[in-house]
C-alpha positions as CSV (number, residue, x, y, z in Angstrom):
1,M,15.6,-12.3,-157.1
2,P,13.1,-13.8,-159.7
3,H,12.0,-16.9,-157.8
4,R,8.9,-16.0,-155.7
5,A,9.0,-18.7,-153.0
6,R,10.6,-17.3,-149.9
7,L,12.0,-20.7,-149.0
8,V,13.8,-21.0,-152.4
9,Q,15.0,-17.4,-152.2
10,T,16.5,-18.0,-148.7
11,Y,18.1,-21.3,-149.9
12,I,19.8,-19.6,-152.9
13,R,21.1,-16.7,-150.7
14,E,22.6,-19.1,-148.3
15,K,24.6,-21.0,-150.9
16,E,27.9,-19.4,-151.6
17,G,28.4,-18.7,-155.3
18,W,24.8,-19.4,-156.2
19,R,22.6,-17.0,-158.0
20,S,19.3,-17.2,-159.8
21,E,18.8,-16.0,-163.3
22,L,15.7,-14.4,-164.6
23,L,14.5,-16.3,-167.6
24,P,11.5,-15.6,-169.8
25,P,8.3,-17.6,-169.0
26,Y,8.5,-19.4,-172.4
27,A,11.7,-19.5,-174.4
28,P,12.0,-22.6,-176.5
29,E,15.2,-21.3,-178.1
30,L,16.9,-21.6,-174.6
31,N,15.7,-25.2,-174.0
32,P,17.9,-27.9,-175.6
33,T,15.0,-30.3,-175.1
34,E,13.1,-28.5,-177.8
35,N,15.9,-29.3,-180.2
36,V,15.7,-32.9,-179.3
37,W,11.9,-33.1,-179.9
38,G,12.3,-31.1,-183.2
39,Y,15.0,-33.6,-184.4
40,M,12.9,-36.6,-183.5
41,K,9.7,-35.2,-185.1
42,T,11.5,-34.4,-188.3
43,N,13.8,-37.4,-188.5
44,S,13.4,-40.7,-186.7
45,M,9.7,-40.3,-186.0
46,A,8.7,-38.4,-189.1
47,N,7.0,-41.2,-191.0
48,E,5.3,-43.0,-188.2
49,A,1.5,-43.1,-188.3
50,L,0.4,-43.9,-184.7
51,D,-3.2,-44.3,-183.7
52,D,-3.1,-44.0,-180.0
53,L,-1.3,-42.4,-177.1
54,S,0.4,-45.5,-175.8
55,D,1.9,-46.2,-179.2
56,L,3.2,-42.7,-179.4
57,T,4.6,-42.9,-175.9
58,Q,6.5,-46.2,-176.7
59,S,7.8,-44.7,-180.0
60,A,9.1,-41.5,-178.3
61,R,10.8,-43.5,-175.6
62,R,12.4,-45.9,-178.1
63,H,13.7,-43.1,-180.3
64,G,14.8,-41.1,-177.2
65,R,16.8,-44.1,-175.9
66,S,18.3,-44.5,-179.4
67,L,19.5,-40.9,-179.2
68,Q,21.4,-41.6,-176.0
69,R,24.1,-43.4,-178.0
70,H,24.8,-40.3,-180.2
71,E,26.8,-38.1,-177.9
72,R,27.9,-35.7,-180.7
73,L,24.3,-35.1,-181.8
74,L,23.2,-34.5,-178.2
75,R,26.0,-32.1,-177.6
76,S,25.0,-30.2,-180.8
77,F,21.5,-29.6,-179.3
78,L,23.2,-27.9,-176.3
79,K,25.5,-25.9,-178.5
80,H,22.6,-24.5,-180.6
81,T,21.2,-22.7,-177.6
82,P,22.6,-19.3,-176.7
83,L,23.2,-20.4,-173.1
84,F,26.7,-20.6,-171.7
85,L,27.3,-24.2,-170.7
86,R,30.5,-25.9,-169.7
87,L,30.6,-29.4,-171.2
88,K,33.1,-31.7,-169.6
89,K,34.3,-33.3,-172.9
90,D,34.5,-31.2,-176.0
91,F,34.4,-32.8,-179.4
């Protein structure tokens, strides 16, 4: 079992049908969030020149909220990972 904390190992063993998976310590290709950030950095936020962290934070939140309305695009970020994911609604 890959998780090191005994409490977590015990919890997973007690759950019927649960198992843990060994994942590499850093694998951006398995993380759909990396696809979201890559999209925002090369599209909606590409030409913004921001001088401070608070402006960057506000911009990232604004563009992230805007992405929430684009279900097909968000699903494409999931589909571009090699993970097996069951999506409730296929498009």
